[in-house]
C-alpha positions in Angstrom: 10.4 187.7 -32.4 13.2 185.9 -30.5 15.8 188.6 -31.4 15.2 190.5 -28.1 15.9 187.4 -26.2 19.1 186.8 -28.0 20.2 190.3 -27.3 19.2 189.9 -23.6 21.0 186.6 -23.4 24.2 188.1 -24.8 24.2 191.0 -22.2 23.4 188.7 -19.2 26.1 187.9 -17.0 25.6 185.1 -14.3 28.4 184.5 -11.8 28.2 181.8 -9.3 31.0 181.0 -6.9 32.5 177.5 -7.5 31.6 176.3 -4.0 27.9 177.3 -4.7 27.5 175.6 -7.9 25.0 172.7 -8.1 23.9 170.5 -11.1 20.8 171.9 -13.0 17.9 169.9 -14.2 15.6 171.8 -16.5 11.9 171.8 -16.5 10.8 172.8 -20.0 12.6 172.8 -23.3 11.0 175.8 -25.0 12.7 178.5 -26.9 13.8 180.7 -23.9 15.6 177.7 -22.5 17.4 177.1 -25.7 18.2 180.7 -26.6 18.8 182.3 -23.2 19.1 179.9 -20.4 21.4 177.3 -21.7 23.9 179.8 -23.2 23.9 181.7 -19.8 24.5 178.6 -17.9 27.4 177.6 -20.2 29.0 181.0 -20.0 28.7 180.8 -16.2 30.2 177.3 -16.2 27.2 175.7 -14.8 26.5 172.0 -15.6 23.1 171.1 -16.9 22.6 167.3 -16.1 19.0 166.8 -17.2 15.8 168.0 -18.8 12.2 167.3 -18.8 9.4 168.5 -21.1 5.8 167.3 -21.7 7.1 167.0 -25.4 9.6 164.2 -25.0 10.8 164.6 -28.5 11.5 168.2 -28.1 13.5 167.6 -24.9 15.4 164.7 -26.5 16.3 166.9 -29.4 17.5 169.7 -27.1 19.5 167.4 -25.0 21.2 165.9 -28.0 22.0 169.4 -29.4 23.4 170.6 -26.1 25.1 167.6 -24.6 22.6 167.1 -21.7 23.0 163.6 -20.6 19.5 162.9 -19.1 16.1 163.2 -20.5 13.5 162.4 -17.9 10.3 160.7 -18.9 8.3 162.5 -16.1 8.5 165.4 -13.8 8.4 162.9 -11.0 11.5 161.2 -12.3 13.4 164.5 -12.5 12.4 165.4 -8.8 13.4 161.9 -7.6 16.8 161.9 -9.2 19.3 162.4 -6.3 21.9 163.8 -8.7 
């Protein structure tokens, strides 16, 4: 079922001018984030600095797998982070 997402992620090209790049904090750690968003951000040279999900274990696992430095305990903590 995720095969179409893998195919779409492989074809997707995201280009962001260096002066327009900002750190990214993700809300959600589901399959689409793992299979499509994170690979696209990586290919575009964008930095993912944090992640939040209602399932803290899932966000911690995804962060460890992809080198995401922050796992936020709440959505409010993510929104308050000045990074």
